[in-house]
C-alpha positions as CSV (number, residue, x, y, z in Angstrom):
1,M,86.0,45.8,-49.7
2,E,87.4,44.9,-46.3
3,E,84.8,43.6,-44.0
4,S,85.9,45.9,-41.2
5,K,85.1,48.9,-43.4
6,D,81.7,47.4,-44.3
7,V,79.9,48.6,-41.2
8,P,76.1,48.3,-41.1
9,K,74.4,51.4,-42.6
10,D,70.9,52.7,-43.1
11,F,70.0,54.6,-46.2
12,I,66.8,56.7,-45.8
13,K,65.6,59.0,-48.5
14,L,62.3,60.8,-49.1
15,K,62.3,62.5,-52.5
16,S,60.0,63.7,-55.3
17,E,62.2,62.2,-58.1
18,K,61.6,58.8,-59.6
19,L,63.0,56.0,-57.5
20,S,65.6,53.5,-58.8
21,V,65.5,49.9,-57.9
22,D,69.1,49.5,-59.1
23,E,70.3,52.4,-56.9
24,V,68.5,51.2,-53.8
25,S,69.6,47.6,-54.2
26,E,73.3,48.6,-54.9
27,L,73.3,50.5,-51.6
28,V,72.8,47.4,-49.5
29,I,75.1,45.0,-51.3
30,S,77.9,43.6,-49.1
31,P,80.6,41.0,-49.6
32,C,79.6,39.2,-46.4
33,C,76.0,38.9,-47.4
34,G,74.4,36.3,-49.6
35,A,71.0,37.8,-49.7
36,V,69.4,41.1,-50.8
37,S,65.7,41.3,-50.4
38,L,63.6,44.0,-52.0
39,F,60.0,45.3,-51.7
40,I,58.8,47.6,-54.4
41,G,55.4,49.3,-53.9
42,T,54.0,50.6,-57.2
43,T,51.0,52.6,-58.2
44,R,48.2,50.5,-59.7
45,N,45.6,51.7,-62.0
46,N,42.5,50.7,-60.0
47,F,41.0,50.7,-56.5
48,E,37.7,49.2,-55.6
49,G,36.4,49.5,-59.2
50,K,37.6,53.1,-59.7
51,K,40.2,54.0,-62.3
52,V,43.2,55.5,-60.6
53,I,45.0,58.2,-62.6
54,H,48.0,58.6,-60.2
55,L,48.9,58.9,-56.5
56,E,50.2,61.9,-54.6
57,Y,52.2,61.5,-51.4
58,E,52.8,64.1,-48.7
59,A,54.9,63.6,-45.6
60,Y,56.0,65.3,-42.4
61,I,59.6,64.7,-43.5
62,S,61.6,65.2,-40.3
63,M,59.2,63.0,-38.3
64,A,59.0,60.4,-41.2
65,E,62.8,60.1,-41.2
66,T,62.9,59.7,-37.4
67,E,60.3,57.0,-37.5
68,I,62.1,55.1,-40.4
69,K,65.3,55.3,-38.3
70,K,63.4,53.7,-35.4
71,I,62.2,50.9,-37.8
72,C,65.8,50.3,-38.8
73,R,66.9,50.1,-35.1
74,D,64.0,47.6,-34.5
75,I,65.1,45.5,-37.5
76,R,68.7,45.3,-36.2
77,Q,67.4,44.2,-32.7
78,K,65.1,41.5,-34.2
79,W,67.6,40.3,-36.9
80,P,71.1,41.1,-35.6
81,S,72.7,39.6,-38.8
82,V,71.1,42.3,-41.0
83,K,73.9,44.3,-42.7
84,H,72.4,47.3,-44.6
85,I,68.9,48.7,-44.9
86,A,67.6,51.1,-47.5
87,V,64.2,52.8,-47.5
88,H,63.4,55.2,-50.3
89,H,59.9,56.7,-50.5
90,R,58.7,59.0,-53.2
91,L,56.7,62.2,-52.5
92,G,54.5,64.2,-54.8
93,V,52.9,62.7,-57.9
94,V,53.6,59.0,-58.6
95,P,52.3,57.8,-62.0
96,I,50.8,54.4,-62.7
97,T,53.4,51.6,-62.6
98,E,56.1,53.7,-60.9
99,A,57.5,52.9,-57.5
100,S,56.3,54.9,-54.5
101,V,58.5,52.9,-52.0
102,I,61.5,50.7,-52.4
103,I,62.9,48.8,-49.4
104,A,66.1,46.7,-49.6
105,V,67.8,44.7,-46.8
106,S,71.0,42.7,-47.0
107,S,71.9,39.8,-44.7
108,P,74.2,36.7,-44.8
109,H,71.1,34.5,-45.4
110,R,67.7,35.0,-47.1
111,A,65.4,34.3,-44.1
112,E,66.5,37.4,-42.2
113,S,66.4,39.8,-45.1
114,L,63.0,38.6,-46.3
115,E,61.5,38.8,-42.8
116,A,63.1,42.2,-42.2
117,V,61.7,43.6,-45.5
118,M,58.2,42.5,-44.6
119,Y,58.5,43.9,-41.1
120,C,59.8,47.2,-42.5
121,I,57.0,47.8,-45.0
122,N,54.3,46.8,-42.6
123,T,55.7,49.0,-39.8
124,L,56.3,51.9,-42.2
125,K,52.6,51.8,-43.2
126,A,51.5,51.7,-39.6
127,S,53.7,54.4,-38.0
128,V,55.4,56.7,-40.5
129,P,53.6,60.1,-41.3
130,I,53.3,59.7,-45.0
131,W,49.9,60.3,-46.6
132,K,48.5,59.0,-49.9
133,K,46.0,60.8,-52.1
134,E,44.4,58.6,-54.8
135,I,43.4,60.7,-57.9
136,Y,40.6,59.1,-59.9
137,E,39.0,60.2,-63.2
138,D,36.5,62.5,-61.6
139,E,37.4,62.7,-57.9
140,Y,40.1,62.0,-55.3
141,S,40.4,60.4,-51.9
142,W,42.9,60.6,-49.1
143,K,43.7,57.0,-48.1
144,E,44.5,55.9,-44.6
145,N,46.6,52.8,-44.2
146,K,44.6,50.1,-42.4
147,E,47.7,49.4,-40.4
148,C,48.0,53.0,-39.2
149,F,47.7,53.1,-35.4
150,W,46.6,56.7,-35.1
151,A,43.8,56.3,-37.6
152,N,42.4,53.2,-35.8
153,S,42.5,54.8,-32.3
154,E,39.5,57.0,-33.0
155,K,37.2,54.2,-34.1
């Protein structure tokens, strides 16, 4: 691939189908980058002593996509060497051990991609309108992200 054709791209997807680490990581690979950093958020089987059966995610899709695009723009301002960014988030039911979010970032060197991935997941949890419902054996609970700015403004 010619470097001139390898222009920086953002790949944003919210979907109900199972997420693929291979698919997401392949989106960001670039011949001019020596680093691809990934974050994979998976459903665990417990929360504060309760057995989690699965998670369910809902989103205000158009607003979520707009907010994720803003995060990508912020990343490019903070780390100008970042090449490609992919953010895939699952909606609907997410069984135990499956990915609910996969973030991948490529850059020429590891420091930028690692820092950008951490910034991306932390900012996503704080500002993107995606809601998580934890389903337990005999009850459920809508969870707010402790990072979420609008949840903390009322306290």
